[in-house]
Each structure stands twice: as structure tokens, then as C-alpha cells.
C-alpha positions in Angstrom: 73.7 120.9 153.2 74.3 118.6 150.2 74.1 114.8 150.5 76.0 112.4 148.3 74.4 109.4 146.8 75.3 106.1 148.5 78.3 104.4 146.9 77.5 101.5 144.6 79.4 98.3 144.8 82.0 97.8 142.1 80.9 95.9 139.0 83.1 93.3 137.4 82.8 91.9 133.8 81.5 88.7 135.4 78.7 90.7 137.1 77.8 92.0 133.6 77.4 88.4 132.4 80.8 87.7 130.8 82.9 85.1 132.5 86.5 85.4 131.4 87.6 82.4 133.4 85.0 80.2 131.6 86.4 81.5 128.3 90.0 80.6 129.4 88.8 77.2 130.5 87.2 76.6 127.1 90.4 77.6 125.2 92.4 75.0 127.3 89.8 72.4 126.4 90.0 73.3 122.7 93.8 73.2 122.4 94.3 69.4 122.4 91.4 69.0 120.0 92.9 71.5 117.6 96.3 69.9 117.9 94.9 66.7 116.3 94.1 68.6 113.2 97.5 70.1 112.5 99.0 69.6 109.1 101.7 70.9 106.8 101.5 74.7 106.4 100.4 75.6 109.9 102.8 78.1 111.4 100.8 79.5 114.3 97.3 78.5 115.4 95.1 78.6 118.4 95.9 81.3 121.0 97.4 84.1 118.9 95.7 87.3 117.5 96.0 85.8 114.0 96.6 82.3 112.7 99.5 81.8 110.3 99.5 79.4 107.4 102.0 78.8 104.6 100.6 77.4 101.4 102.5 74.0 100.9 105.4 74.3 98.4 104.1 71.4 96.4 101.7 73.8 94.7 103.2 75.4 91.6 100.4 78.0 90.9 98.2 77.9 94.0 94.8 79.6 93.8 93.1 80.1 97.2 89.4 79.1 97.4 87.4 80.3 100.4 84.0 79.4 101.8 81.8 80.3 104.8 78.6 78.9 106.2 76.6 78.1 109.3 74.4 75.3 110.5 71.0 77.1 110.3 67.9 76.1 112.2 69.2 72.6 112.8 70.6 74.2 115.9 67.1 74.6 117.3 66.8 70.8 117.6 70.4 70.6 119.0 69.2 72.9 121.8 65.9 71.1 122.4 67.3 67.6 122.3 70.6 68.5 124.0 72.6 67.0 121.0 75.7 69.3 120.6 78.4 66.9 119.6 77.7 66.6 115.8 76.7 70.1 114.8 80.3 71.1 114.7 80.8 68.5 112.0 78.0 70.0 110.0 79.7 73.4 110.3 82.9 72.2 108.8 81.2 70.1 106.2 79.1 72.9 104.8 82.3 74.9 104.0 84.8 72.2 103.1 82.4 70.5 100.7 81.8 73.8 99.0 85.5 74.5 98.6 86.0 70.9 97.3 83.6 71.7 94.4 86.2 73.9 92.9 88.7 71.0 93.0 90.4 72.5 96.0 92.0 70.9 99.0 90.7 72.5 102.2 93.8 73.8 104.1 92.5 75.5 107.3 89.3 76.4 109.1 88.2 79.0 111.7 85.0 79.0 113.7 82.8 81.6 115.4 80.8 80.5 118.4 78.5 83.1 119.9 76.2 82.7 123.0 74.5 84.7 125.7 76.2 82.8 128.6 79.1 80.4 128.0 78.5 76.8 129.1 82.0 75.3 128.8 80.8 71.7 128.5 78.3 72.6 125.7 80.9 74.7 123.8 83.5 72.0 124.2 81.1 69.5 122.7 80.5 71.7 119.7 84.1 72.5 119.1 84.9 68.9 119.6 82.7 68.2 116.6 84.4 71.0 114.6 87.8 69.4 115.3 86.5 66.0 114.3 85.2 67.4 111.0 88.5 69.1 110.4 90.4 65.9 111.2 88.2 63.8 108.8 88.7 66.3 106.0 92.4 66.9 106.5 91.9 70.5 107.3 93.6 72.3 110.2 91.5 74.0 112.9 93.8 77.0 113.1 91.8 79.6 115.0 88.4 80.9 115.9 86.4 83.2 118.2 84.2 82.6 121.2 81.8 85.5 121.9 79.9 85.6 125.2 77.2 88.4 124.7 74.7 88.7 127.5 71.2 89.5 126.4 71.9 88.6 122.7 70.8 85.0 122.8 68.2 83.1 124.9 69.5 80.9 127.7 71.0 77.6 126.4 71.2 78.8 122.8 74.2 79.7 120.6 75.0 80.4 117.0 77.8 79.1 114.8 79.7 80.3 111.7 82.6 78.7 110.0 85.3 79.9 107.5 87.4 77.6 105.3 90.3 78.3 103.0 91.6 75.8 100.5 94.0 75.7 97.5 94.0 74.3 94.0 96.4 74.4 91.2 95.3 77.1 88.7 95.3 74.5 85.9 93.1 72.2 87.8 90.3 74.5 88.9 86.9 72.8 88.2 84.6 75.3 86.5 82.3 73.0 84.6 82.9 74.9 81.4 83.8 71.7 79.5 80.6 69.8 80.5 78.8 68.7 77.4 75.8 66.6 76.4 76.5 62.9 76.9 78.5 63.4 80.1 77.3 61.2 83.0 75.9 62.5 86.2 76.9 60.5 89.3 75.4 61.0 92.7 77.1 60.3 96.1 74.7 59.4 98.9 74.1 61.8 101.7 73.9 61.1 105.4 70.3 62.3 105.6 69.1 65.9 105.8 72.6 67.3 106.4 72.2 71.0 107.3 69.5 72.3 105.0 65.7 72.3 105.1 65.4 72.2 108.8 62.8 74.8 109.0 60.5 72.3 107.2 61.9 69.4 109.2 60.9 71.1 112.4 57.5 71.8 111.1 57.1 68.1 110.3 58.2 67.1 113.8 55.7 69.6 115.2 52.9 68.3 113.0 53.7 64.6 113.9 54.2 65.4 117.6 53.2 62.4 119.7 53.3 60.1 116.7 57.0 60.2 115.7 58.6 57.0 114.5 60.9 55.3 116.9 63.5 54.6 114.3 64.4 55.6 110.7 67.0 53.9 108.6 68.1 51.7 111.4 68.7 54.6 113.8 66.7 56.2 116.7 64.6 58.9 115.2 66.6 61.8 116.7 69.9 60.4 115.7 68.6 59.9 112.1 67.4 63.5 112.0 70.6 65.0 113.5 73.1 62.8 111.6 75.8 65.2 110.5 76.6 66.2 107.0 78.8 63.8 105.1 82.4 64.9 104.5 83.3 64.1 100.9 86.7 65.7 100.8 89.2 62.9 101.0 87.4 60.5 98.8 86.6 63.0 96.1 90.1 64.5 96.1 91.4 60.9 95.6 89.0 60.5 92.7 90.0 63.8 91.1 93.7 62.7 91.3 92.9 59.4 89.7 90.5 60.7 87.0 91.6 64.3 86.3 89.8 66.3 83.6 91.8 67.3 80.6 90.8 70.1 78.3 92.8 68.4 75.5 90.2 67.6 72.8 92.1 64.4 71.9 91.6 62.9 75.3 89.1 65.0 77.4 87.9 62.5 80.0 87.9 62.8 83.7 85.7 64.6 86.3 84.5 67.8 84.8 82.3 69.3 87.6 81.1 68.8 91.1 78.0 70.2 92.9 77.5 70.2 96.6 73.7 69.6 97.2 72.7 72.0 99.9 69.8 74.5 100.1 67.8 74.3 96.9 68.5 70.6 96.5 69.3 68.9 93.2 67.2 71.3 91.2 68.9 74.5 92.3 72.5 73.4 92.8 73.4 71.3 89.8 72.7 74.2 87.4 75.4 76.3 89.2 78.1 74.1 87.5 76.5 73.6 84.1 77.5 75.7 81.0 74.7 77.7 79.3 72.7 75.6 76.9 73.0 72.3 78.9 70.7 70.5 81.3 71.0 67.5 83.6 68.4 64.8 82.9 68.0 62.6 85.9 66.1 59.3 86.1 63.6 59.1 88.8 64.2 56.1 91.0 67.9 55.9 90.0 68.7 56.5 93.7 66.8 55.1 96.7 64.7 57.3 98.9 65.6 56.7 102.5 63.0 56.1 105.3 63.8 59.6 106.6 63.1 61.4 103.4 60.0 59.3 102.8 58.7 60.2 106.2 59.4 63.9 105.6 57.7 63.9 102.2 54.6 62.1 103.6 54.4 64.2 106.7 54.8 67.5 104.8 52.5 66.3 102.0 54.8 67.7 99.3 55.5 66.4 95.7 58.7 65.2 94.3 59.6 68.6 92.8 59.3 70.3 96.2 61.4 67.5 97.8 64.2 67.9 95.2 64.3 71.7 95.7 64.1 71.7 99.5 66.3 68.7 100.6 69.3 66.9 99.2 66.8 64.0 99.1 69.5 61.4 99.5 72.3 62.8 97.2 74.8 65.0 98.9 77.4 65.5 96.1 77.0 65.3 92.3 79.9 64.3 90.0 79.7 65.1 86.3 82.2 62.9 84.4 83.0 62.1 80.8 81.0 59.1 79.7 84.1 57.1 78.9 85.3 57.2 82.5 82.0 57.1 84.3 82.2 53.4 85.3 85.9 53.5 86.5 85.3 56.8 88.4 82.2 55.3 90.1 84.3 52.2 91.0 87.1 54.4 92.5 84.6 56.2 94.7 82.8 53.0 95.8 86.2 51.5 96.7 86.8 54.5 98.9 83.5 54.0 100.7 81.0 56.1 98.9 77.6 54.9 97.8 77.5 55.9 94.1 74.4 56.1 91.8 74.2 56.9 88.1 71.6 59.6 88.2 71.4 60.4 84.5 73.2 62.4 81.8 73.8 65.9 80.5 71.7 66.9 77.5 71.0 70.0 75.4 68.8 72.3 77.4 66.6 73.7 74.7 63.5 75.3 76.2 63.3 73.0 79.2 64.5 73.3 82.8 68.2 73.1 83.8 67.5 69.9 85.8 64.8 67.5 84.7 63.9 64.4 86.9 61.7 61.9 85.1 
């Protein structure tokens, strides 16, 4: 006589570790945050299978510029310190600042949030930061994805990715091709480490455990370390409008190139916008080293070269401008709220490095 196996209780998706109700609750929390970021061009946003956006008709020959990035190992400190409300700003900034470098206006942004088990409050804090970053940069949070994947991530951890699309008039794309010796290199101050170099930051924190400074740069230590990436979009776009570059040999002038100082620091990022045969000669001490970067350098025991190729070291965006308009461009940026430093000038490269700090 055959015997049948005892029947097993039914399994739901929630039993498998995916809570659809939690996901729905998060979407409802996100909707009002995303609504604050709406702008011209948005046709359909959060909730659909695809987000729709119409390039504003004020563009005559629009060229789309796209960028994608994450937050990196800075997230490990967000988990450890339970500081989730600013990493979303980092996520936005890393993409919109890159798009800006081409002279483009960021139009819309999408995010990807992945975790093992969805904590609605944590996810809402992260997306709240994303919405804030979009709002501050005039970019619509038009869609995204929340993925709950049991077994893929340790409890309490998540990962982030962001995607931005911007537009620029074809005739106004910044390529750096007209940069020449004599042009001035301006630097816009960063808000600290931003989102690069955190593998070394975490090593420094580990090395100094039990002897961490209480404050740095007038802020509690953790706040100084986690301060989000500065959003340069609105101020730099205004400066580009006020001081446009012209390829006309009779009146060249204007802003010729921008460099977002991310992984690789000043030494690796500035060369990305320089024509062959040119170099950026920067003057050491022309911008201040903050307490945070001084602490990192001392704790890590590294030299100036390593600092300038690992961290932004106090400069988050570089502006290369015709010498005749350097002062007025700097004044425009300062009036908008940027801390601006004259870092040096463009010179013939010769046999030397593409960026020289001396």
C-alpha cells in the first residue's frame, strides 16, 4: 500500500522573504517626495512601467547627455552609523555633476535601490535624500526600482545606483578642445570627501578607533565624514549662461571646460578635459586644506600626491576659463554662493605630467 507524503503548508511570496505590501507602502511614501521635483517635460513619472519625458521645446538642437553612478563604500558607514538621509543626495550628485561637465542641464533621474529585506523607514530616508538632490539640481525624479532580494544582501544593508539624463544645445557642448596655455584654472570648494575614497576613509577610522576627533571643520566627526556631495548644477549653469565660450577667434573668452573631481582626484580628472599637449599647473596652497582632509592625510600617512589622486582634497569642480574672463567668472560663482579659488593655469605639457602641483 502506497503512502502519500504529508501535505506542506502553502508558501507565499512574503514567506520567501519578499513583502509586496512593504513595497507598496514605500511607493506611497515616495510619491509626494517625487512630486516636489516635477519640472517642464515630465509627461508620466512614478508608478508606470516607463517614465515619459519630452525634451523642452526651448532647445533648438538638443543633444542628450547621460550618466550613471553609485555611492560606493560610503554606504558601509551609513549602515554602521545609521545615517541614511544624505546618501541619496550623494547618488544624485555623482551623476548630475558629471552630466553638467558637458555643459548639460540635468533633466530627469531614476534610482535603483536593492536590499535583502525592505525596511520602509530606511528606504524612505534614502529616497528622501534622492528627491532632495533632484530638487536642488532642478532635475525630476521620474522613476526608479526597488528590489527586495532575500539572501543577496546582509541584514540592514542595501545598494544604490542612479541614472541621469540631461540636455545641451549642440553648439554649446563643452569638450575642452579650445583650452590653451594661459587659460586660468578655477576650483570650486567641495563639501568634504563627497563619495570617493571611502575605502581609505574607513581604514583611517579603523586605525584611529578610540581616538577619533570629536569635531572637524565645525561639525561632529560623523557629520563631517558623511556630508553629502555638493551639487554644483544651478550655480555652474548660471555661470555658463553668463560667460559662454565662443570658438570665434576674435572673441574666444568664456568657460571652456569643466571637470568633476571624483575618484582619481585632481590628478586623474582634470586631464580628461584637456587637449593633447596641454597641462594644468596648479599652485600648492592656492586652496585651503580642511581639517577633515588634514586628519585623513595624517592618519593615513600619505604624501600630497597620493592625497590629490585619491580624494578631491577640497576641490569638487574645476572650471577652465579664458584668462580675460577669469575674474568676472569667479565673481559670478562667488555671488551664487560658491567658494572659488584660482588654482593655477594651463601650460604646454612638454614631457611633464598632465597635472602638476607645485
